[in-house]
Residue, then its C-alpha position, 0 to 999 in steps of 0.5 A: m499499500m505504501s509503495n502506491r503513495i510513493s510512486a505517484p510523487l516519484v513519477v511527478f518528481t521525475w517528470f519535473v526533473a526531466m522538464i527542467a533538464g530540457g523538456l520531454p519531446h512531445a512524442a516520447s512523453a509516455v513509456p511505449q507499450v510493448t505489444d506482441e506486434l511491436r515485439s515481433s517486428f523488433e525481433f524480425l528487424s533486429e535479426n534480418g537487417n540488410s543495410n550498412c553504412s557503406q557508400r556502395f550500399l547508398k549507391s545501390i538504392p536506386s537499382m533495388p526492386p520496388q518491393a525491396r526494403l531497407r531494414g535493420s540498424c546500421c551501427s549498433r544493435m536495436d533496443l526494444h524500448r527505444y524502438g517502441e518509443q520511436v514507432e509510437g512517436l512517429k505515429r504523430y506524423a502518420d498523415i505525412e506519407v514521406i515520413p517513414p513510420d518505422p525507422y528500421d523498415i523503409p521501402a527502397p522507393l521511398a528512400w530513393r525519393l527522399i535522397g532525391f530531396y537531399g540536393l534541394a536548395l534552401s533559402p537562408a531562413q530555411q538553411s537556418a532551420y536545417d542547421y538548427a536541427v543538425a545542432h540539436s539532434s542527438e546524432g548531430g544531424p540526420c544520422c551518426c555518419r554520412c551513410w544512406r540514412w544521412h541522405v534519406f533523412g537529410g532529404l526528408a528534412k529539406h523537403l519538410i522545411r521547404e514544402r511544409g514549413f517545418s522548424g529546426e526543432e520539428i526536424a530535430r524531433i523527427w530525426n531523433l525519432s527516426d534514428g536508425c543507428g541502433g543503441a539504447s539511448h532513450l527519448h524520455 
Protein backbone atom coordinates (compact mmCIF):
# COMPACT_ATOMS: atom_id res chain seq x y z
CA MET A 1 0.00 0.00 0.00
CA MET A 2 2.74 2.44 0.90
CA SER A 3 4.52 1.91 -2.44
CA ASN A 4 1.43 3.27 -4.24
CA ARG A 5 1.65 6.49 -2.26
CA ILE A 6 5.32 6.91 -3.10
CA SER A 7 5.10 6.04 -6.79
CA ALA A 8 2.82 8.94 -7.80
CA PRO A 9 5.03 11.65 -6.26
CA LEU A 10 8.09 9.89 -7.69
CA VAL A 11 6.58 9.97 -11.18
CA VAL A 12 5.74 13.67 -10.82
CA PHE A 13 9.23 14.41 -9.48
CA THR A 14 10.87 12.49 -12.37
CA TRP A 15 8.73 14.37 -14.88
CA PHE A 16 9.60 17.69 -13.24
CA VAL A 17 13.35 16.93 -13.30
CA ALA A 18 13.13 15.94 -16.98
CA MET A 19 11.32 19.17 -17.83
CA ILE A 20 13.96 21.26 -16.04
CA ALA A 21 16.73 19.35 -17.81
CA GLY A 22 15.43 20.27 -21.24
CA GLY A 23 11.93 19.02 -21.56
CA LEU A 24 10.39 15.83 -22.78
CA PRO A 25 9.94 15.52 -26.54
CA HIS A 26 6.22 15.62 -27.38
CA ALA A 27 6.31 12.20 -28.97
CA ALA A 28 8.14 10.48 -26.15
CA SER A 29 6.36 11.69 -23.04
CA ALA A 30 4.93 8.24 -22.32
CA VAL A 31 6.62 4.88 -21.95
CA PRO A 32 5.68 2.78 -25.00
CA GLN A 33 3.58 -0.32 -24.57
CA VAL A 34 5.40 -3.38 -25.87
CA THR A 35 2.73 -5.27 -27.79
CA ASP A 36 3.17 -8.67 -29.40
CA GLU A 37 3.14 -6.95 -32.79
CA LEU A 38 5.89 -4.50 -31.77
CA ARG A 39 8.00 -7.30 -30.25
CA SER A 40 7.57 -9.43 -33.36
CA SER A 41 8.56 -6.56 -35.63
CA PHE A 42 11.56 -5.78 -33.41
CA GLU A 43 12.73 -9.40 -33.43
CA PHE A 44 12.42 -9.66 -37.21
CA LEU A 45 14.15 -6.35 -37.97
CA SER A 46 16.93 -6.79 -35.42
CA GLU A 47 17.75 -10.25 -36.80
CA ASN A 48 17.21 -9.60 -40.52
CA GLY A 49 18.88 -6.27 -41.20
CA ASN A 50 20.14 -5.76 -44.74
CA SER A 51 21.57 -2.24 -44.66
CA ASN A 52 25.00 -0.88 -43.85
CA CYS A 53 26.79 2.45 -43.78
CA SER A 54 28.89 2.00 -46.92
CA GLN A 55 28.75 4.32 -49.92
CA ARG A 56 28.29 1.19 -52.01
CA PHE A 57 25.02 0.48 -50.22
CA LEU A 58 23.88 4.09 -50.74
CA LYS A 59 24.62 3.81 -54.47
CA SER A 60 22.70 0.51 -54.71
CA ILE A 61 19.37 1.96 -53.55
CA PRO A 62 18.18 3.26 -56.97
CA SER A 63 18.64 -0.18 -58.54
CA MET A 64 16.71 -2.05 -55.84
CA PRO A 65 13.41 -3.63 -56.89
CA PRO A 66 10.21 -1.75 -55.96
CA GLN A 67 9.34 -4.25 -53.20
CA ALA A 68 12.79 -3.98 -51.54
CA ARG A 69 13.01 -2.62 -48.03
CA LEU A 70 15.93 -1.18 -46.08
CA ARG A 71 15.83 -2.99 -42.78
CA GLY A 72 17.60 -3.12 -39.48
CA SER A 73 20.16 -1.01 -37.74
CA CYS A 74 23.32 0.34 -39.30
CA CYS A 75 25.73 0.76 -36.41
CA SER A 76 24.58 -0.71 -33.09
CA ARG A 77 22.10 -3.35 -31.98
CA MET A 78 18.48 -2.27 -31.83
CA ASP A 79 16.92 -1.77 -28.41
CA LEU A 80 13.29 -2.84 -27.87
CA HIS A 81 12.38 0.00 -25.52
CA ARG A 82 13.94 2.63 -27.79
CA TYR A 83 12.28 1.06 -30.83
CA GLY A 84 8.89 1.27 -29.10
CA GLU A 85 9.45 4.95 -28.30
CA GLN A 86 10.35 5.66 -31.91
CA VAL A 87 7.42 3.82 -33.50
CA GLU A 88 4.99 5.38 -31.01
CA GLY A 89 6.43 8.87 -31.53
CA LEU A 90 6.34 8.61 -35.31
CA LYS A 91 2.57 7.95 -35.19
CA ARG A 92 2.21 11.69 -34.69
CA TYR A 93 3.33 12.12 -38.33
CA ALA A 94 1.22 9.32 -39.85
CA ASP A 95 -0.59 11.75 -42.17
CA ILE A 96 2.70 12.79 -43.84
CA GLU A 97 3.39 10.02 -46.36
CA VAL A 98 7.09 10.84 -46.77
CA ILE A 99 7.90 10.24 -43.08
CA PRO A 100 8.63 6.53 -42.63
CA PRO A 101 6.53 5.15 -39.75
CA ASP A 102 9.30 2.69 -38.81
CA PRO A 103 12.92 3.88 -38.85
CA TYR A 104 14.16 0.30 -39.24
CA ASP A 105 11.91 -0.74 -42.14
CA ILE A 106 11.92 1.73 -45.03
CA PRO A 107 10.66 0.95 -48.54
CA ALA A 108 13.53 1.35 -51.03
CA PRO A 109 11.44 3.51 -53.43
CA LEU A 110 10.67 5.94 -50.58
CA ALA A 111 14.35 6.03 -49.60
CA TRP A 112 15.31 6.83 -53.20
CA ARG A 113 12.65 9.56 -53.38
CA LEU A 114 13.93 11.15 -50.16
CA ILE A 115 17.55 10.96 -51.34
CA GLY A 116 16.40 13.01 -54.33
CA PHE A 117 15.35 15.81 -51.97
CA TYR A 118 18.83 15.96 -50.41
CA GLY A 119 20.07 18.29 -53.15
CA LEU A 120 17.25 20.81 -52.67
CA ALA A 121 18.43 24.38 -52.29
CA LEU A 122 17.20 26.14 -49.17
CA SER A 123 16.68 29.84 -48.58
CA PRO A 124 18.83 31.37 -45.83
CA ALA A 125 15.95 31.09 -43.33
CA GLN A 126 15.30 27.48 -44.35
CA GLN A 127 19.01 26.66 -44.11
CA SER A 128 18.99 28.16 -40.63
CA ALA A 129 16.22 25.74 -39.64
CA TYR A 130 18.20 22.83 -41.10
CA ASP A 131 21.36 23.95 -39.28
CA TYR A 132 19.41 24.23 -36.02
CA ALA A 133 18.27 20.62 -36.45
CA VAL A 134 21.85 19.48 -37.04
CA ALA A 135 23.02 21.28 -33.92
CA HIS A 136 20.18 20.00 -31.73
CA SER A 137 19.57 16.43 -32.88
CA SER A 138 21.02 13.64 -30.77
CA GLU A 139 23.29 12.40 -33.60
CA GLY A 140 24.48 15.84 -34.76
CA GLY A 141 22.46 15.52 -37.95
CA PRO A 142 20.12 13.00 -39.54
CA CYS A 143 22.44 10.10 -38.65
CA CYS A 144 25.72 9.43 -36.86
CA CYS A 145 27.65 9.17 -40.17
CA ARG A 146 27.17 10.26 -43.79
CA CYS A 147 25.63 6.98 -44.90
CA TRP A 148 22.38 6.33 -46.78
CA ARG A 149 20.36 7.37 -43.72
CA TRP A 150 22.08 10.78 -43.69
CA HIS A 151 20.97 11.36 -47.29
CA VAL A 152 17.48 9.91 -46.82
CA PHE A 153 16.63 11.83 -43.65
CA GLY A 154 18.57 14.92 -44.71
CA GLY A 155 16.44 14.94 -47.88
CA LEU A 156 13.31 14.39 -45.80
CA ALA A 157 14.23 17.39 -43.65
CA LYS A 158 14.84 19.67 -46.63
CA HIS A 159 11.51 18.64 -48.14
CA LEU A 160 9.62 19.21 -44.88
CA ILE A 161 11.27 22.59 -44.33
CA ARG A 162 10.62 23.79 -47.90
CA GLU A 163 7.19 22.30 -48.55
CA ARG A 164 5.60 22.23 -45.09
CA GLY A 165 7.43 24.99 -43.23
CA PHE A 166 8.82 22.69 -40.53
CA SER A 167 11.05 24.37 -37.96
CA GLY A 168 14.50 23.20 -36.96
CA GLU A 169 13.06 21.98 -33.67
CA GLU A 170 10.49 19.84 -35.49
CA ILE A 171 13.16 18.39 -37.78
CA ALA A 172 15.41 17.54 -34.82
CA ARG A 173 12.44 15.76 -33.18
CA ILE A 174 11.77 13.75 -36.36
CA TRP A 175 15.46 12.88 -36.73
CA ASN A 176 15.61 11.71 -33.12
CA LEU A 177 12.55 9.53 -33.67
CA SER A 178 13.89 8.26 -37.01
CA ASP A 179 17.39 7.46 -35.74
CA GLY A 180 18.25 4.06 -37.21
CA CYS A 181 21.74 3.75 -35.77
CA GLY A 182 20.57 1.43 -33.01
CA GLY A 183 21.65 1.72 -29.42
CA ALA A 184 19.78 2.15 -26.18
CA SER A 185 19.68 5.92 -25.66
CA HIS A 186 16.08 6.66 -24.77
CA LEU A 187 13.89 9.62 -25.60
CA HIS A 188 12.47 10.06 -22.09
